[in-house]
Short mmCIF file of the C-alpha atoms (twelve columns), coordinates in Angstrom:
data_MODEL
# 
_entry.id   MODEL 
# 
loop_
_atom_site.group_PDB 
_atom_site.id 
_atom_site.type_symbol 
_atom_site.label_atom_id 
_atom_site.label_alt_id 
_atom_site.label_comp_id 
_atom_site.label_asym_id 
_atom_site.label_seq_id 
_atom_site.Cartn_x 
_atom_site.Cartn_y 
_atom_site.Cartn_z 
_atom_site.pdbx_PDB_model_num 
ATOM 1  C CA . MET A 1  72.320  88.811  97.952  1 
ATOM 2  C CA . ASP A 2  73.036  89.962  101.049 1 
ATOM 3  C CA . SER A 3  70.211  89.710  103.684 1 
ATOM 4  C CA . PRO A 4  69.811  93.376  105.942 1 
ATOM 5  C CA . GLU A 5  71.030  91.461  109.079 1 
ATOM 6  C CA . THR A 6  74.534  90.401  106.821 1 
ATOM 7  C CA . LYS A 7  74.609  94.087  105.929 1 
ATOM 8  C CA . ALA A 8  74.183  95.324  109.363 1 
ATOM 9  C CA . GLN A 9  77.159  92.898  110.669 1 
ATOM 10 C CA . ILE A 10 78.910  93.871  108.186 1 
ATOM 11 C CA . SER A 11 78.313  97.802  108.699 1 
ATOM 12 C CA . ALA A 12 78.635  96.779  112.421 1 
ATOM 13 C CA . LEU A 13 82.002  95.526  111.935 1 
ATOM 14 C CA . GLU A 14 83.377  97.862  109.391 1 
ATOM 15 C CA . GLU A 15 82.389  100.726 111.611 1 
ATOM 16 C CA . SER A 16 84.435  98.895  114.591 1 
ATOM 17 C CA . LEU A 17 87.449  98.517  112.618 1 
ATOM 18 C CA . THR A 18 87.423  101.755 111.251 1 
ATOM 19 C CA . LYS A 19 87.048  103.374 114.547 1 
ATOM 20 C CA . THR A 20 90.112  101.353 115.570 1 
ATOM 21 C CA . TYR A 21 92.495  101.346 112.514 1 
ATOM 22 C CA . GLY A 22 91.268  104.136 110.651 1 
ATOM 23 C CA . PRO A 23 90.295  103.560 106.834 1 
ATOM 24 C CA . LEU A 24 93.103  101.435 105.729 1 
ATOM 25 C CA . LEU A 25 95.230  98.653  108.012 1 
ATOM 26 C CA . ASN A 26 98.975  98.299  107.488 1 
ATOM 27 C CA . ILE A 27 100.745 94.800  107.951 1 
ATOM 28 C CA . PRO A 28 101.098 94.977  111.666 1 
ATOM 29 C CA . GLN A 29 97.366  95.561  112.703 1 
ATOM 30 C CA . LEU A 30 96.095  93.089  110.183 1 
ATOM 31 C CA . ALA A 31 98.430  90.660  111.658 1 
ATOM 32 C CA . ALA A 32 97.567  91.699  115.240 1 
ATOM 33 C CA . LEU A 33 93.365  91.427  114.028 1 
ATOM 34 C CA . LEU A 34 94.045  87.895  112.563 1 
ATOM 35 C CA . HIS A 35 96.218  86.864  115.646 1 
ATOM 36 C CA . ARG A 36 99.044  86.230  113.569 1 
ATOM 37 C CA . SER A 37 102.628 87.525  113.496 1 
ATOM 38 C CA . PRO A 38 103.460 90.112  111.078 1 
ATOM 39 C CA . GLU A 39 105.927 87.857  109.228 1 
ATOM 40 C CA . GLY A 40 103.916 85.042  109.013 1 
ATOM 41 C CA . LEU A 41 101.052 87.014  107.903 1 
ATOM 42 C CA . ARG A 42 103.526 88.447  104.746 1 
ATOM 43 C CA . VAL A 43 104.242 84.667  104.029 1 
ATOM 44 C CA . ALA A 44 100.952 83.258  103.970 1 
ATOM 45 C CA . LEU A 45 99.462  86.455  102.002 1 
ATOM 46 C CA . ASN A 46 102.464 85.721  99.245  1 
ATOM 47 C CA . SER A 47 101.363 82.319  98.974  1 
ATOM 48 C CA . SER A 48 98.355  80.482  97.752  1 
ATOM 49 C CA . GLN A 49 96.356  79.994  101.258 1 
ATOM 50 C CA . PRO A 50 92.573  80.173  100.240 1 
ATOM 51 C CA . TYR A 51 92.375  83.374  102.706 1 
ATOM 52 C CA . ALA A 52 95.203  85.218  101.202 1 
ATOM 53 C CA . ARG A 53 93.323  85.217  97.822  1 
ATOM 54 C CA . GLY A 54 90.249  86.687  99.776  1 
ATOM 55 C CA . PHE A 55 92.595  89.559  101.108 1 
ATOM 56 C CA . GLN A 56 93.982  90.393  97.654  1 
ATOM 57 C CA . ASN A 57 91.183  92.622  96.442  1 
ATOM 58 C CA . ALA A 58 91.592  94.678  99.800  1 
ATOM 59 C CA . ARG A 59 95.232  94.858  99.101  1 
ATOM 60 C CA . ILE A 60 96.630  98.358  97.910  1 
ATOM 61 C CA . ARG A 61 99.951  99.993  97.383  1 
ATOM 62 C CA . ILE A 62 101.050 103.177 98.356  1 
ATOM 63 C CA . GLY A 63 104.667 103.593 97.112  1 
ATOM 64 C CA . ARG A 64 106.255 100.584 98.987  1 
ATOM 65 C CA . ARG A 65 104.015 100.227 101.522 1 
ATOM 66 C CA . VAL A 66 101.036 97.576  101.524 1 
ATOM 67 C CA . TYR A 67 97.915  98.939  103.051 1 
ATOM 68 C CA . PHE A 68 94.756  96.465  103.196 1 
ATOM 69 C CA . LYS A 69 90.933  98.579  102.733 1 
ATOM 70 C CA . THR A 70 89.195  98.296  106.082 1 
ATOM 71 C CA . ALA A 71 85.709  97.960  104.520 1 
ATOM 72 C CA . GLU A 72 86.850  95.384  102.677 1 
ATOM 73 C CA . VAL A 73 88.865  93.642  104.939 1 
ATOM 74 C CA . ALA A 74 85.694  93.770  107.024 1 
ATOM 75 C CA . ALA A 75 83.514  92.477  103.885 1 
ATOM 76 C CA . TYR A 76 85.846  89.259  103.881 1 
ATOM 77 C CA . LEU A 77 85.873  88.362  107.397 1 
ATOM 78 C CA . ASN A 78 82.256  88.593  107.823 1 
ATOM 79 C CA . ARG A 79 81.812  86.228  104.461 1 
ATOM 80 C CA . ALA A 80 84.439  84.273  106.026 1 
ATOM 81 C CA . GLY A 81 82.298  83.653  109.319 1 
ATOM 82 C CA . MET A 82 84.782  85.385  111.532 1 
# 
């Protein structure tokens, strides 16, 4: 169970990311957030990297485009200690 401090951290991170990127992040935005190149991130997300599995829950497709839910990205980053 998350403590109130952890929930506050997630909320603050989520609020900050939502203000910056909106409710969905595309691959270039997520790559910039993680200090990776977009192509490097694509390769990593299609592999069995541990953090790639963490972002799978946040991943959605709209047509051919891939987006990541900002709230779930914030929650994963908080769990990962970033």
